N, C-alpha and C positions, 0 to 999 in steps of 0.2 A: 546809722553809726554803729549799732551793735552788730549788724550783719557784716559790716566791713571788718570789724575786729575778729569775728569768728572765722571769716574766710581768710583773713590775713594770717591768723595763727596756723591754719591748715596749710596754706601755701608756704609759709616760712618753714614749717616743720618738714614739708616735702623737700624744700631746697636744702635744708641742713642735712637731711638723710642722704640726698644725692651727693652732696659734697663729702660727707663722711665716708660713704661707700667708695667714692672715687679715690679718696686718699688711701683707703685700705687696698684697693686694687693697684694703685701706683706702687705702694710699698711691696706688695707681693710680686709684681712684675719686675720691679727693680732688683729684688733679691734673687729671683729666678735668673735674671740676666747675669748677676754677679757670680752666681754659682756656675752657670754655663761657661762664663769666661774663665773661671778658675779651672774647670775641667779641661777646657781647650788648652790652657797653659800647661796643665799637668801632663797631658798626652804628649806634648812635644818635649818633655823632660828638660825644660829650661830651668836655669837658676839665675836669680837677679842678684848681682853683687856678691857679697860674702855670705849671704843667707843660704841656708840649706833649702832643699827642694820643698819641704812642707811649709817652711816659713815664707818662701817665695809664693807658693800657691795661696796661702792665707793673705798675703799682702795684695795679690791681684784681686781676690774676692773683696777685701776691704776697700780697695781703690774703686772698684766698679760698683760698690753698693751705695754710692752717692750720700754717704753720711748716715745711712740707716744702721750700720755696724761700726761701733767704735773699737778701739784697740783692746779695751777691757772685755768687750763682748766676744771677741774672736776666740778666746780659749774655751768659753762655755758653749758657744753656738756653732762654731765651725770645726768639723772633724774631718781629717784627711785619712782615707783608708786606701791602701794599695791592694789590688787583687792580682794574684799570680795566674798566669794562663797555662 
């Protein structure tokens, strides 16, 4: 009985670590995809509706982030910078 409890604690701990790491990897990959989509959108110089180009890019990033970025997070976490060639 005691052996089962000790083994179960270790196994459950490993399972929780695996689940936690997989959620962190999911968040990272999702945000990378959202930024990549925003860059693709920016390269084409498109504008959605009456928004400006920067607001359109931020909207694409927010849409592709699957809820990881809210509208209030956009101003502090997402910066759009244009480089001249």
